[in-house]
C-alpha positions in Angstrom: -31.2 -30.4 117.7 -34.1 -32.1 118.7 -32.5 -32.7 122.2 -32.0 -29.2 122.5 -35.6 -28.6 121.4 -36.8 -31.1 124.2 -34.3 -29.3 127.0 -35.6 -25.6 126.2 -39.0 -26.9 126.4 -38.3 -28.2 130.0 -36.7 -25.4 131.0 -39.0 -23.0 130.2 -42.2 -22.5 131.9 -45.7 -23.1 130.5 -48.0 -20.0 130.2 -50.8 -22.1 131.2 -49.6 -23.1 134.3 -48.8 -19.5 135.3 -51.1 -17.2 137.7 -52.4 -14.6 135.2 -51.4 -11.0 136.0 -53.4 -8.0 136.0 -50.8 -5.5 135.0 -51.2 -1.5 136.1 -51.3 1.1 133.5 -54.1 2.8 131.2 -54.3 0.0 129.2 -54.7 -3.4 131.7 -56.2 -6.1 130.7 -58.9 -7.8 133.1 -60.9 -10.8 132.8 -64.2 -11.2 135.0 -66.3 -13.9 135.5 -69.6 -13.0 136.4 -72.4 -15.0 138.0 -75.8 -14.1 136.1 -78.7 -15.9 137.8 -81.8 -16.4 135.6 -84.7 -18.3 136.8 -83.3 -21.5 138.9 -80.0 -21.2 137.0 -76.7 -19.3 137.5 -74.9 -19.1 134.5 -71.2 -17.8 134.1 -70.6 -14.4 131.5 -66.8 -14.2 130.4 -65.6 -10.8 129.8 -62.1 -9.8 128.8 -61.1 -6.0 128.4 -58.7 -3.2 128.8 -60.9 -1.1 130.8 -63.0 -1.8 133.9 -65.6 -3.4 133.3 -68.6 -2.2 136.5 -71.2 -4.6 136.4 -73.0 -7.0 134.1 -76.9 -7.8 134.9 -79.4 -9.5 132.9 -83.1 -8.7 131.6 -84.7 -11.9 131.3 -87.9 -10.2 129.9 -86.2 -8.3 126.7 -83.1 -11.5 126.6 -80.4 -8.4 127.4 -77.0 -8.7 128.7 -75.9 -5.0 129.9 -72.3 -4.5 130.7 -71.4 -1.4 132.3 -68.0 -0.4 131.4 -65.8 2.7 132.4 -62.5 3.7 130.6 -60.3 6.6 130.9 -58.5 6.0 127.8 -59.5 5.5 124.0 -58.8 2.5 121.7 -60.9 0.0 123.9 -61.5 -3.6 123.1 -63.7 -6.2 124.9 -64.2 -9.6 124.0 -67.5 -11.4 126.0 -68.4 -15.2 125.9 -71.9 -15.7 126.3 -73.7 -19.3 127.1 -76.4 -20.2 124.5 -78.4 -21.4 127.7 -78.5 -17.6 128.9 -79.2 -16.1 125.5 -78.9 -17.2 121.5 -80.0 -17.2 118.3 -79.5 -13.5 116.5 -77.5 -11.5 118.9 -77.2 -7.9 118.2 -75.2 -5.6 120.2 -75.4 -1.7 121.1 -73.6 0.7 123.2 -75.7 3.5 124.8 -78.4 2.7 122.5 -76.2 3.1 119.1 -75.6 0.0 117.2 -72.0 -0.8 117.1 -69.9 -2.9 114.9 -68.7 -6.6 116.3 -67.7 -9.7 115.7 -69.9 -12.3 117.0 -68.4 -16.0 117.1 -70.9 -18.5 117.8 -69.7 -21.6 119.6 -71.0 -24.8 121.0 -71.9 -24.1 123.9 -71.5 -20.3 124.0 -71.1 -17.0 121.5 -67.9 -14.7 122.0 -68.7 -11.2 120.9 -65.5 -9.3 120.2 -65.6 -5.3 119.8 -63.9 -2.0 119.6 -64.5 1.5 120.5 -63.4 4.8 120.8 -65.3 6.2 123.7 -64.1 7.1 127.3 -65.7 7.2 130.6 -69.0 4.9 131.5 -70.4 3.3 128.4 -73.6 0.5 128.6 -73.5 -2.1 126.0 -76.2 -4.1 125.7 -76.4 -7.6 124.0 -79.7 -8.8 123.2 -80.7 -12.5 121.9 -83.5 -14.0 120.6 -83.7 -16.9 122.3 -84.0 -17.2 125.9 -83.8 -21.4 126.9 -84.5 -21.4 130.6 -87.8 -19.8 129.8 -88.9 -23.6 128.4 -87.5 -25.1 131.5 -91.0 -25.7 133.3 -93.0 -26.8 130.1 -90.2 -29.4 128.9 -90.6 -31.4 132.2 -94.5 -31.2 131.4 -94.0 -32.2 127.7 -91.6 -35.1 128.7 -94.6 -36.5 131.5 -97.1 -36.3 128.3 -95.2 -38.0 125.7 -94.2 -41.0 128.3 -97.7 -40.9 129.6 -98.7 -41.4 125.3 -96.3 -44.0 124.9 -97.6 -46.0 127.7 -101.3 -45.1 126.4 -99.9 -46.4 123.1 -98.7 -49.6 124.2 -101.5 -50.6 126.5 -104.0 -50.5 123.6 -101.9 -52.8 121.5 -101.9 -55.6 123.8 -105.6 -55.4 124.7 
C-alpha cells in the first residue's frame, strides 16, 4: 500500500511546479501583481479575481487603494493582498462609494481582503487604511540620529 502511494506521488505532477494557466470563458480567474509606488518605495499588491482588473492606483493622502474592474457577469469574487507597509490598521472596503461586506484576514506582512458582489460592468473598489507607514520614513532617520546622540552624550557625562 505504501509503495503504491509513493509510486503515484512520483508519477503525478506537482501543482506548484506548473505554470499557471488563464482559462478563457465568462468566469476566468486572473492573478495580477500590481507595482504600487509610494514615496521612495515600491509595493506589490496581488489581486486574484474572476473578472478583469483594469487598474490599481494609490492615493497616499487618503491612505486609499483604488481597484478598477470590469465584469460582464454576476457572481464576482476577488482576493486582494495588500502589504501592511503600504496601508494597514483598520481597513474598510467600498465599491462605487458604498460600503460592502468583505472578509479581511490580517497576516504578518500583509492583509488579504476577500469580497463577493453581483454588479456587472465597471466597478471601483476602494480599500482605505488607517496607517500609511512610509510617511514616517523621513522622521525615523532623524529620531534614530537623535537617540544615538543622546546615548553618546549621556555616556560622555558619566565618564566626566
